[in-house]
C-alpha positions in Angstrom: 0.0 0.0 0.0 1.3 3.4 -1.0 1.5 6.1 1.7 0.7 9.7 0.9 3.8 11.7 0.0 3.8 15.5 -0.3 6.4 17.7 -1.9 6.6 21.5 -2.1 9.0 24.3 -2.8 9.5 27.3 -0.6 8.0 30.6 -1.7 11.5 32.0 -2.2 12.3 29.0 -4.4 15.5 28.1 -2.6 14.3 24.9 -0.8 12.5 21.7 -1.7 10.6 19.8 1.0 9.1 16.3 1.1 6.9 14.7 3.8 5.3 11.3 4.4 2.6 11.4 7.1 1.0 8.4 8.7 -2.4 9.4 9.9 -4.4 7.6 12.6 -7.7 8.4 14.3 -6.0 9.7 17.5 -2.8 11.2 16.1 -0.1 11.1 13.4 3.5 10.4 12.7 5.4 12.0 9.9 8.9 12.0 8.4 10.3 14.6 6.0 13.3 16.2 4.4 14.3 19.7 3.1 17.1 20.3 0.7 18.6 23.7 -0.1 21.8 24.8 -1.9 24.0 24.4 1.2 22.2 22.0 3.5 20.0 18.9 3.9 17.6 18.6 6.8 15.7 15.5 8.0 12.9 15.5 10.6 10.7 13.0 12.4 7.5 14.0 14.2 5.6 11.8 16.6 2.1 13.1 17.6 0.5 9.7 17.9 -0.9 10.2 21.4 -4.2 12.1 21.1 -2.6 14.5 18.7 -0.1 15.8 21.3 3.5 16.1 20.1 5.5 13.4 21.9 8.8 13.9 20.0 10.3 16.0 17.3 13.7 15.2 15.9 15.6 17.4 13.4 19.0 16.8 11.9 20.7 19.3 9.6 23.9 18.6 7.6 26.0 21.0 5.6 29.5 20.7 4.2 31.2 22.4 7.1 28.7 22.0 10.0 25.8 19.9 11.4 23.2 20.3 14.0 20.7 18.0 15.6 17.8 18.6 18.0 15.4 16.3 19.8 12.5 17.7 21.7 10.5 15.3 23.9 7.2 15.9 25.7 6.9 13.6 28.7 3.7 12.3 30.2 3.9 14.9 32.9 3.8 17.6 30.3 7.4 18.6 30.9 9.7 19.0 27.9 13.3 18.0 27.5 15.7 18.6 24.7 19.0 17.4 23.4 21.1 19.6 21.1 24.3 18.8 19.3 26.4 20.8 16.8 29.7 20.5 15.0 31.5 23.1 12.9 30.8 26.8 13.0 27.6 27.8 11.2 26.7 31.5 11.0 23.5 30.8 13.1 22.3 31.7 16.6 23.2 29.3 19.3 20.8 26.4 19.6 19.1 26.9 23.0 15.5 26.0 22.6 13.8 25.3 26.0 14.2 28.8 27.3 11.8 30.0 24.7 9.2 27.2 25.1 5.9 28.6 26.6 4.6 26.7 29.5 2.5 24.5 29.1 3.3 23.7 25.5 1.7 20.7 23.8 3.1 20.8 20.3 6.4 21.0 18.6 6.4 23.0 15.4 8.8 22.9 12.4 8.8 26.2 10.4 8.3 25.6 6.7 6.8 22.1 7.1 3.0 22.4 6.7 2.5 18.6 7.4 3.8 19.2 10.9 1.1 21.9 11.4 -1.6 19.2 11.2 -1.1 18.4 14.8 -2.0 22.0 15.7 -5.0 22.1 13.4 -6.6 18.6 13.5 -7.8 18.4 17.1 -9.6 21.8 17.0 
Protein backbone atom coordinates (compact mmCIF):
# COMPACT_ATOMS: atom_id res chain seq x y z
CA UNK A 1 0.00 0.00 0.00
CA UNK A 2 1.35 3.41 -0.96
CA UNK A 3 1.54 6.07 1.73
CA UNK A 4 0.68 9.66 0.87
CA UNK A 5 3.75 11.69 -0.04
CA UNK A 6 3.81 15.47 -0.28
CA UNK A 7 6.38 17.74 -1.89
CA UNK A 8 6.56 21.53 -2.06
CA UNK A 9 8.97 24.33 -2.82
CA UNK A 10 9.52 27.33 -0.58
CA UNK A 11 7.97 30.60 -1.71
CA UNK A 12 11.48 31.95 -2.25
CA UNK A 13 12.29 28.95 -4.45
CA UNK A 14 15.49 28.11 -2.59
CA UNK A 15 14.35 24.93 -0.78
CA UNK A 16 12.46 21.75 -1.69
CA UNK A 17 10.62 19.78 1.00
CA UNK A 18 9.14 16.28 1.13
CA UNK A 19 6.95 14.70 3.81
CA UNK A 20 5.34 11.33 4.40
CA UNK A 21 2.59 11.40 7.07
CA UNK A 22 1.04 8.37 8.74
CA UNK A 23 -2.43 9.40 9.91
CA UNK A 24 -4.42 7.59 12.61
CA UNK A 25 -7.71 8.39 14.30
CA UNK A 26 -6.01 9.67 17.45
CA UNK A 27 -2.81 11.18 16.05
CA UNK A 28 -0.13 11.07 13.42
CA UNK A 29 3.51 10.43 12.74
CA UNK A 30 5.45 11.99 9.90
CA UNK A 31 8.91 12.03 8.42
CA UNK A 32 10.33 14.57 6.03
CA UNK A 33 13.30 16.24 4.41
CA UNK A 34 14.28 19.66 3.14
CA UNK A 35 17.10 20.34 0.70
CA UNK A 36 18.63 23.69 -0.11
CA UNK A 37 21.76 24.83 -1.93
CA UNK A 38 23.95 24.43 1.15
CA UNK A 39 22.23 22.01 3.55
CA UNK A 40 20.03 18.92 3.90
CA UNK A 41 17.56 18.59 6.76
CA UNK A 42 15.68 15.50 7.96
CA UNK A 43 12.90 15.48 10.56
CA UNK A 44 10.69 12.97 12.37
CA UNK A 45 7.51 13.98 14.22
CA UNK A 46 5.57 11.76 16.62
CA UNK A 47 2.14 13.13 17.60
CA UNK A 48 0.51 9.73 17.92
CA UNK A 49 -0.91 10.17 21.41
CA UNK A 50 -4.21 12.10 21.14
CA UNK A 51 -2.59 14.53 18.68
CA UNK A 52 -0.10 15.76 21.29
CA UNK A 53 3.49 16.08 20.13
CA UNK A 54 5.55 13.44 21.90
CA UNK A 55 8.79 13.91 20.02
CA UNK A 56 10.29 16.05 17.27
CA UNK A 57 13.74 15.19 15.93
CA UNK A 58 15.61 17.37 13.43
CA UNK A 59 19.04 16.77 11.88
CA UNK A 60 20.73 19.31 9.56
CA UNK A 61 23.91 18.59 7.61
CA UNK A 62 26.03 20.99 5.59
CA UNK A 63 29.55 20.65 4.19
CA UNK A 64 31.17 22.41 7.14
CA UNK A 65 28.72 21.97 10.00
CA UNK A 66 25.85 19.91 11.40
CA UNK A 67 23.19 20.32 14.05
CA UNK A 68 20.66 18.03 15.64
CA UNK A 69 17.78 18.65 17.98
CA UNK A 70 15.44 16.30 19.80
CA UNK A 71 12.46 17.69 21.69
CA UNK A 72 10.49 15.30 23.88
CA UNK A 73 7.25 15.92 25.73
CA UNK A 74 6.92 13.64 28.73
CA UNK A 75 3.69 12.26 30.21
CA UNK A 76 3.92 14.90 32.94
CA UNK A 77 3.80 17.63 30.27
CA UNK A 78 7.41 18.63 30.88
CA UNK A 79 9.70 19.02 27.87
CA UNK A 80 13.30 17.97 27.49
CA UNK A 81 15.73 18.64 24.69
CA UNK A 82 19.01 17.37 23.37
CA UNK A 83 21.08 19.55 21.05
CA UNK A 84 24.34 18.80 19.30
CA UNK A 85 26.41 20.77 16.83
CA UNK A 86 29.69 20.47 14.97
CA UNK A 87 31.51 23.10 12.93
CA UNK A 88 30.76 26.81 13.02
CA UNK A 89 27.56 27.78 11.21
CA UNK A 90 26.69 31.48 11.03
CA UNK A 91 23.55 30.82 13.09
CA UNK A 92 22.30 31.71 16.57
CA UNK A 93 23.22 29.31 19.33
CA UNK A 94 20.83 26.38 19.64
CA UNK A 95 19.09 26.85 22.99
CA UNK A 96 15.45 25.95 22.63
CA UNK A 97 13.83 25.27 25.97
CA UNK A 98 14.25 28.79 27.31
CA UNK A 99 11.76 29.97 24.66
CA UNK A 100 9.16 27.18 25.06
CA UNK A 101 5.94 28.57 26.56
CA UNK A 102 4.56 26.65 29.54
CA UNK A 103 2.52 24.55 29.11
CA UNK A 104 3.29 23.73 25.47
CA UNK A 105 1.67 20.70 23.84
CA UNK A 106 3.07 20.85 20.30
CA UNK A 107 6.45 21.04 18.60
CA UNK A 108 6.40 23.02 15.36
CA UNK A 109 8.78 22.94 12.44
CA UNK A 110 8.83 26.16 10.38
CA UNK A 111 8.31 25.59 6.68
CA UNK A 112 6.77 22.13 7.14
CA UNK A 113 2.98 22.37 6.73
CA UNK A 114 2.52 18.65 7.42
CA UNK A 115 3.83 19.25 10.95
CA UNK A 116 1.14 21.92 11.41
CA UNK A 117 -1.58 19.24 11.16
CA UNK A 118 -1.07 18.40 14.84
CA UNK A 119 -2.01 21.96 15.73
CA UNK A 120 -5.04 22.15 13.41
CA UNK A 121 -6.55 18.63 13.49
CA UNK A 122 -7.79 18.42 17.13
CA UNK A 123 -9.61 21.78 16.95
